[in-house]
C-alpha positions in Angstrom: 0.1 -0.2 0.1 1.4 3.3 -1.0 1.0 6.4 1.2 0.7 9.9 0.6 3.9 10.8 2.0 6.7 9.7 4.9 4.6 11.1 7.6 1.4 8.4 7.2 3.5 5.6 7.2 5.2 6.5 10.1 1.9 7.5 12.0 0.9 3.8 11.1 3.3 2.4 11.8 3.8 4.0 15.2 -0.1 3.1 15.7 0.6 -0.5 14.9 3.3 -0.7 17.5 0.9 0.8 20.5 -1.9 -1.9 19.8 0.9 -4.8 19.3 2.0 -3.5 22.9 -1.8 -3.1 24.3 -2.0 -6.6 23.4 0.8 -8.4 25.1 0.3 -5.9 27.9 -3.3 -6.9 28.2 -1.9 -11.1 27.8 0.6 -10.6 30.2 -1.9 -9.1 33.1 -4.7 -11.5 32.6 -1.6 -14.4 33.1 -0.6 -12.4 36.1 -3.8 -12.6 37.3 -4.5 -16.1 36.9 -1.4 -16.7 38.3 -2.1 -14.7 41.3 -5.0 -16.5 41.4 -4.0 -20.0 41.0 -1.2 -19.9 43.3 -3.6 -18.8 46.6 -5.6 -21.6 45.6 -3.0 -24.3 45.6 -1.1 -22.9 48.7 -4.5 -23.7 51.0 -3.7 -27.3 50.1 -2.0 -28.3 53.3 -2.1 -31.9 52.8 -2.3 -33.3 49.3 -3.1 -37.0 48.3 -0.4 -39.1 48.3 -2.1 -40.8 44.9 -1.5 -37.3 43.6 1.9 -37.2 41.1 4.9 -35.9 43.1 4.7 -32.8 41.2 1.3 -32.6 40.9 1.4 -28.2 41.4 3.4 -27.8 38.1 0.5 -28.4 35.6 -2.0 -25.7 37.0 0.8 -23.3 37.5 1.6 -23.4 33.6 -1.7 -24.1 32.5 -3.5 -21.9 34.3 -1.8 -18.8 33.3 -1.9 -19.9 29.7 -5.5 -19.9 29.6 -5.4 -16.3 31.4 -3.1 -14.7 28.6 -5.7 -16.2 26.3 -8.6 -14.7 28.3 -6.5 -11.3 28.0 -6.5 -11.6 24.6 -9.7 -11.9 24.0 -10.5 -9.2 26.4 -8.4 -7.0 24.2 -10.0 -7.9 20.7 -13.3 -7.3 22.6 -12.4 -3.6 23.5 -11.2 -3.2 19.8 -14.7 -4.0 18.8 -16.0 -1.2 20.9 -13.5 1.4 19.5 -14.3 0.6 16.0 -18.2 0.7 17.0 -18.9 -2.6 16.2 -20.7 -3.6 19.6 -21.6 -0.7 22.1 -18.8 -0.5 24.4 -20.3 -1.5 27.2 -21.3 -4.9 26.0 -17.5 -4.9 24.6 -16.4 -4.8 28.1 -18.6 -6.6 29.4 -18.5 -9.7 26.9 -14.4 -9.2 27.5 -14.7 -10.1 30.8 -17.0 -13.0 30.9 -14.9 -14.4 28.3 -11.9 -14.1 30.1 -13.4 -15.4 33.5 -15.3 -18.4 31.3 -11.1 -18.7 29.9 -10.0 -18.9 33.5 -12.5 -21.4 34.8 -11.9 -23.7 31.7 -7.8 -23.1 32.3 -8.5 -23.9 35.8 -10.5 -27.3 35.3 -7.8 -28.6 32.6 -5.4 -27.7 35.0 -6.6 -29.2 38.4 -8.4 -32.1 36.8 -7.0 -35.5 38.3 -6.1 -33.7 41.5 -8.3 -31.1 43.3 -11.1 -31.3 40.0 -12.3 -34.9 40.9 
């Protein structure tokens, strides 16, 4: 795509870089929230079942934050739809939050399957 001048090209590149940075930020925040929640939840387990594998905490500590990252990215895309006026902003934020919560819940189920989720 050709631009009328170099300034328009630079503005477009800057806008894309800002959007990428915002996407990464929301993914990291989502993963951080998920890691914090699952860590607090797992620290409450005082006497784990001896039938569980030795390092049973590793699986949820990996899977749940990954689901949180996915939920944060989903939230980002929903808010972008709100900015582009494809959805009302309030609806986009609500849908994004519900999607984030669902991603956390599904990640928790998948991460804790076979140990605490039986």
